[in-house]
C-alpha positions as CSV (number, residue, x, y, z in Angstrom):
1,M,32.2,12.0,-2.9
2,N,33.8,14.3,-0.5
3,I,34.0,13.9,3.4
4,R,31.4,16.3,4.3
5,D,29.1,14.1,1.8
6,Q,29.9,11.3,3.4
7,L,29.4,12.3,7.2
8,E,25.7,13.8,5.8
9,Q,24.9,10.1,4.4
10,K,26.0,8.4,7.2
11,L,24.0,11.4,9.5
12,G,20.8,10.9,7.4
13,R,21.4,6.8,7.9
14,F,21.4,7.1,11.7
15,E,18.4,9.0,11.7
16,E,16.3,6.8,8.6
17,L,17.8,4.2,11.4
18,E,16.3,5.9,14.3
19,R,12.7,6.3,12.8
20,M,12.6,2.6,11.3
21,M,13.3,1.5,15.2
22,S,10.2,3.4,16.1
23,D,8.3,1.3,13.3
24,P,5.8,-1.4,14.6
25,A,6.6,-3.6,11.7
26,I,10.7,-3.6,13.0
27,L,9.5,-3.9,16.2
28,A,7.9,-6.9,15.3
29,D,10.4,-8.3,13.8
30,S,12.9,-9.4,16.4
31,T,15.8,-10.1,13.3
32,K,15.2,-7.1,11.5
33,M,14.8,-5.1,15.2
34,A,18.7,-6.7,15.9
35,N,20.4,-5.8,12.9
36,C,18.8,-1.8,12.6
37,A,20.0,-1.9,16.5
38,R,23.6,-2.6,15.6
39,E,23.9,-0.8,12.9
40,H,22.5,2.0,14.7
41,G,24.8,1.6,17.2
42,G,27.9,1.5,15.2
43,L,26.7,5.0,13.2
44,S,26.2,6.3,16.8
45,K,29.4,8.6,18.3
46,L,30.1,9.5,14.5
47,A,26.5,10.8,14.4
48,H,26.3,12.8,18.0
49,K,30.3,14.1,17.0
50,Y,28.6,15.4,13.6
51,R,25.9,17.1,15.0
52,N,28.1,18.9,17.4
53,Y,29.9,19.8,14.7
54,K,27.4,21.4,12.5
55,K,26.0,22.8,15.5
56,M,29.6,25.1,15.9
57,S,29.5,25.8,12.3
58,D,26.2,27.6,12.9
59,D,27.6,29.1,16.3
60,I,30.8,30.3,14.4
61,K,28.2,32.1,11.8
62,D,26.4,33.6,14.6
63,L,30.0,34.4,16.5
64,K,31.2,36.5,13.1
65,V,28.1,38.4,13.0
66,M,28.1,39.8,16.6
67,A,32.0,40.6,15.9
68,E,31.3,43.1,13.8
69,S,28.9,44.6,16.9
70,Q,29.2,48.6,17.0
71,D,29.7,47.8,20.9
72,P,33.2,47.2,21.7
73,E,32.4,45.0,24.5
74,E,29.7,42.3,22.2
75,R,32.7,42.6,19.7
76,D,35.7,41.5,22.2
77,M,33.5,38.9,23.6
78,A,32.3,37.3,20.4
79,L,35.8,37.5,19.0
80,E,36.9,35.5,21.9
81,E,34.4,33.2,21.7
82,L,35.1,32.6,18.0
83,E,38.7,31.5,18.3
84,S,37.3,29.1,21.2
85,T,34.5,27.6,19.4
86,R,37.0,27.6,16.2
87,K,39.4,25.3,18.2
88,Q,36.8,23.5,19.8
89,R,35.7,22.3,15.7
90,E,39.1,21.6,14.7
91,L,39.6,19.0,17.5
92,L,36.2,17.6,16.2
93,W,36.9,17.6,12.8
94,N,39.8,15.5,13.4
95,E,37.8,13.0,15.4
96,L,35.4,13.2,12.4
97,L,37.9,12.3,10.0
98,D,39.0,9.1,12.3
99,F,35.3,8.0,12.0
100,T,35.8,8.2,8.4
101,I,38.9,6.9,8.0
102,G,38.1,3.3,6.3
103,G,35.5,4.8,3.6
104,E,31.7,3.4,3.9
105,D,32.7,0.5,6.3
106,A,35.0,2.9,8.6
107,N,32.3,1.9,11.1
108,R,31.8,-1.6,11.1
109,T,32.0,-3.8,14.4
110,R,32.7,-6.9,12.6
111,C,35.5,-8.0,10.0
112,V,37.0,-11.5,8.8
113,M,40.3,-12.0,8.3
114,E,42.3,-14.4,6.4
115,I,45.7,-15.6,6.8
116,R,47.7,-17.9,4.5
117,A,50.6,-19.4,4.0
118,G,52.9,-18.4,0.9
119,T,56.2,-18.9,-1.1
120,G,58.5,-20.7,1.6
121,G,57.1,-24.0,2.3
122,E,57.1,-24.9,6.1
123,E,58.4,-21.8,7.2
124,A,55.7,-19.5,5.3
125,A,53.3,-21.9,7.5
126,L,55.3,-21.0,10.6
127,F,55.2,-17.0,9.6
128,A,51.1,-17.5,9.3
129,G,51.1,-19.2,12.6
130,D,53.4,-15.7,14.0
131,L,50.9,-13.2,12.5
132,F,48.3,-15.1,13.7
133,S,49.4,-15.1,17.4
134,M,50.3,-11.3,16.6
135,Y,46.7,-10.1,15.7
136,K,45.4,-12.5,18.6
137,R,47.3,-10.5,21.2
138,H,46.4,-7.1,19.3
139,A,42.8,-8.0,19.8
140,E,43.1,-8.9,23.3
141,S,44.7,-5.9,24.6
142,K,42.1,-3.8,22.6
143,G,39.5,-6.1,24.2
144,W,37.8,-7.2,20.6
145,K,36.2,-10.6,20.4
146,V,37.9,-13.2,18.7
147,E,37.0,-16.1,16.7
148,I,38.5,-19.2,14.8
149,M,36.1,-19.8,11.8
150,E,38.3,-22.8,10.0
151,V,41.7,-23.5,10.3
152,S,43.8,-25.4,8.1
153,H,47.2,-27.1,10.3
154,S,50.6,-27.7,8.9
155,D,53.1,-30.8,10.0
156,M,55.0,-28.6,11.9
157,G,52.5,-26.6,14.1
158,G,51.7,-23.5,11.5
159,F,49.0,-23.3,9.5
160,K,48.4,-23.1,5.4
161,E,45.5,-21.3,6.5
162,I,43.7,-19.9,8.7
163,I,40.5,-17.7,8.9
164,L,39.1,-15.8,11.7
165,A,36.6,-13.4,13.3
166,F,37.1,-9.9,15.1
167,E,34.4,-8.1,16.8
168,G,34.8,-4.6,18.6
169,E,34.4,-1.0,17.9
170,G,36.9,0.4,15.6
171,V,37.9,-3.4,14.3
172,F,37.7,-3.0,10.5
173,R,39.0,0.8,10.7
174,E,42.4,-0.7,12.0
175,L,42.7,-4.1,10.5
176,Q,41.6,-3.3,6.7
177,F,45.3,-2.2,6.9
178,E,46.9,-5.2,7.4
179,S,45.2,-6.8,3.8
180,G,48.5,-7.4,1.7
181,G,51.6,-9.7,1.5
182,H,53.6,-10.0,4.5
183,R,57.2,-11.0,3.9
184,V,59.4,-12.5,6.9
185,Q,63.2,-12.7,6.6
186,R,65.1,-15.4,9.3
187,V,66.5,-18.3,10.3
188,P,64.5,-21.1,10.2
189,E,64.5,-23.6,13.1
190,T,65.3,-26.6,10.4
191,E,68.6,-24.5,8.9
192,A,71.3,-26.5,10.5
193,Q,74.2,-23.6,8.5
194,G,72.3,-20.3,10.0
195,R,71.4,-19.4,6.5
196,I,68.6,-16.6,6.4
197,H,65.6,-17.8,4.5
198,T,62.4,-15.4,2.8
199,S,59.3,-16.5,3.2
200,A,55.6,-14.8,2.7
201,A,52.1,-15.4,3.7
202,T,49.2,-13.0,2.8
203,V,46.3,-11.2,4.5
204,A,43.0,-10.4,3.7
205,V,41.0,-8.3,5.8
206,M,37.4,-8.3,4.8
207,A,34.0,-6.2,6.3
208,E,31.8,-8.8,7.7
209,P,28.1,-7.3,6.7
210,E,25.0,-7.4,7.7
211,D,22.6,-9.7,6.9
212,V,20.1,-7.3,5.1
213,E,23.2,-6.3,3.2
214,I,24.1,-9.7,1.7
215,N,20.6,-11.6,1.8
216,L,21.7,-15.5,0.6
217,K,19.3,-17.3,-0.5
218,P,19.1,-21.3,-0.1
219,D,19.1,-21.6,-4.1
220,E,22.4,-19.0,-4.5
221,Y,24.7,-21.8,-3.1
222,R,25.8,-25.3,-2.9
223,I,26.0,-26.9,-0.1
224,D,28.3,-30.2,0.2
225,K,28.6,-32.0,3.5
226,F,31.8,-34.6,4.1
227,C,33.7,-35.9,7.2
228,A,35.9,-33.5,8.8
229,S,40.0,-34.0,8.6
230,G,42.8,-33.1,10.5
231,P,46.7,-32.8,9.6
232,G,47.7,-35.5,7.2
233,G,44.4,-36.7,6.2
234,Q,43.0,-38.6,9.6
235,H,39.3,-38.8,10.1
236,V,38.4,-36.4,13.1
237,N,35.1,-38.3,13.1
238,K,32.2,-40.1,10.8
239,T,30.3,-37.9,10.6
240,E,29.4,-35.3,7.6
241,S,29.8,-32.9,10.0
242,A,31.9,-30.5,7.6
243,I,30.7,-28.3,4.7
244,R,31.4,-26.6,2.1
245,L,29.6,-23.9,0.3
246,T,29.9,-23.2,-3.3
247,H,28.9,-19.6,-4.6
248,Y,27.2,-19.9,-8.3
249,E,27.3,-16.2,-9.4
250,T,30.7,-15.3,-7.9
251,G,32.0,-19.2,-7.9
252,I,33.1,-18.1,-4.2
253,V,33.7,-21.4,-2.1
254,V,33.9,-21.4,1.4
255,Q,34.9,-25.2,3.7
256,C,33.8,-25.3,7.4
257,Q,34.9,-28.2,9.6
258,D,36.1,-26.2,12.8
259,E,33.6,-27.2,14.9
260,K,31.9,-30.9,15.4
261,S,28.4,-29.6,15.1
262,Q,27.2,-29.4,11.1
263,H,25.0,-26.6,12.3
264,K,27.8,-24.7,13.7
265,N,30.0,-25.0,11.0
266,L,27.4,-24.1,8.3
267,A,26.7,-20.9,10.2
268,K,30.4,-19.9,10.8
269,A,30.9,-20.9,6.7
270,L,27.7,-18.5,5.9
271,R,29.2,-15.6,7.3
272,V,32.8,-15.8,5.9
273,L,31.0,-16.3,2.4
274,K,29.0,-13.4,2.8
275,S,31.9,-11.4,3.9
276,R,34.2,-12.2,0.6
277,I,31.0,-11.7,-1.3
278,Y,30.3,-8.2,0.3
279,D,33.9,-7.7,-0.1
280,A,34.2,-9.0,-3.9
281,K,30.9,-6.5,-4.3
282,R,32.9,-3.4,-2.6
283,E,36.3,-4.2,-4.8
284,I,34.3,-3.6,-7.3
285,E,33.2,-0.3,-6.7
286,N,36.5,0.6,-5.0
287,K,38.1,0.1,-8.7
288,K,35.4,2.4,-10.1
289,R,36.5,5.3,-7.3
290,A,39.8,4.2,-7.8
291,D,40.6,7.6,-10.0
292,Q,39.4,9.4,-6.8
293,R,41.4,7.7,-4.0
294,K,44.2,9.8,-2.2
295,T,45.4,7.5,-0.3
296,L,47.4,4.3,-1.5
297,I,47.6,2.2,1.8
298,G,43.7,1.2,2.1
299,S,43.8,-0.4,-1.6
300,G,43.3,-3.4,0.4
301,D,45.8,-5.7,-3.1
302,R,46.5,-9.0,-2.0
303,S,49.7,-9.4,-4.2
304,E,51.2,-6.0,-3.0
305,R,54.3,-6.5,-1.1
306,I,52.9,-4.4,2.0
307,R,55.5,-4.9,4.8
308,T,58.6,-7.1,5.7
309,Y,59.5,-8.7,8.9
310,N,63.4,-9.3,9.6
311,F,64.2,-10.9,13.1
312,P,67.8,-10.7,12.7
313,Q,67.5,-6.8,12.7
314,N,65.0,-6.9,14.5
315,R,63.1,-4.8,12.3
316,L,59.9,-4.2,10.7
317,T,59.5,-2.4,7.8
318,D,55.8,-1.2,6.2
319,H,56.8,-0.3,2.4
320,R,53.7,1.8,2.2
321,I,54.8,4.9,4.3
322,N,58.6,3.5,4.1
323,L,58.2,3.2,8.1
324,T,60.9,1.7,9.7
325,L,60.7,0.1,13.3
326,Y,63.5,-1.5,15.5
327,K,61.2,-3.1,17.5
328,L,60.1,-5.9,15.8
329,D,59.8,-8.4,19.0
330,S,58.0,-6.1,20.9
331,I,55.1,-6.0,17.8
332,V,55.3,-10.5,16.9
333,N,53.8,-9.8,21.0
334,G,50.8,-8.2,19.9
335,N,52.0,-4.2,20.3
336,L,50.7,-3.5,17.1
337,S,49.9,0.4,17.7
338,P,53.0,1.8,16.8
339,V,52.1,0.3,13.4
340,T,49.0,0.7,13.2
341,D,48.9,4.7,14.9
342,A,51.7,5.3,12.2
343,L,48.9,4.0,9.0
344,F,46.5,5.8,11.0
345,E,48.0,9.0,10.8
346,Y,48.7,8.8,7.3
347,E,45.3,8.0,5.9
348,R,44.2,11.2,8.8
349,D,46.8,13.5,6.7
350,Q,45.7,12.3,3.4
351,L,41.8,13.5,4.1
352,R,42.7,16.1,6.4
353,G,42.5,18.8,3.5
354,D,39.0,17.4,2.4
355,M,37.5,19.4,5.2
356,G,35.4,21.2,2.7
357,E,35.2,24.3,4.9
358,T,35.1,28.3,3.5
359,E,35.7,30.1,6.7
């Protein structure tokens, strides 16, 4: 499916949602109405831009006819307007490309991120904590909402694992490129001889689906309740507030104990479980379309090493696009835009040739 087909599909979905939101049956169901309104809002900007793009394309066809007029004044006016409209349409096309980066999930306003310590023991856990801080500060600079879904602390203040939920405009379109293996090279605080160690962490970013997309029924998963515990295994409370969900079909297991309320832990666990199930289904579809893909950076392959953070050299290298920046200190403090912008521009360049126009 080329970009034009994708845009037509999204416009069609937007218009379908418009009709649904005036349906008395939908209006009477607050949950369905809220889901429709959320999806409609997520597609709104793209739909309006694409409608304008199509109108400009029609105007260009009319102007080309006028440019063949025998009247010199009408012909000159048409040629002048034709050039101006083509330039406007080209700018609009680039904006539309930005909206399509990320495929079918490009306009998701919610996503779930999982950060896990990899090889390197305690230093890897500390690095996972650094990644968490970097993404949190970046999200705050963007005005995104950040929510901690689940966390497993290490003994020295890092994270064995932390799961986050982000909400905001363009959040999945930007953060999807963070999926993969992240490697750090630096001198650990516990290193007495000043030797550089290499550690790793993995990041997984998953679009968070709407309830209507992944409709989990109670008989499709098992709920286990247990007492929440903290670092070292000590009990935080003596009530069974922690929740573990096991999805029968996929075998996916989700655990949540961050909240004191069992109800809140269950709600968070269900959100993460739905995201993982949706991600698994999306991955199957991606593999089916793998031979059609033009880009490498959006693969989300978590076994792939995508980036190296070299602290002694103040260097960040993104291996997918051969990007090297010597301002690691600024990036880990939350200024991730130089990296995300470069990845975005690379992806845009891959898509730019797929305009689908003959004029």
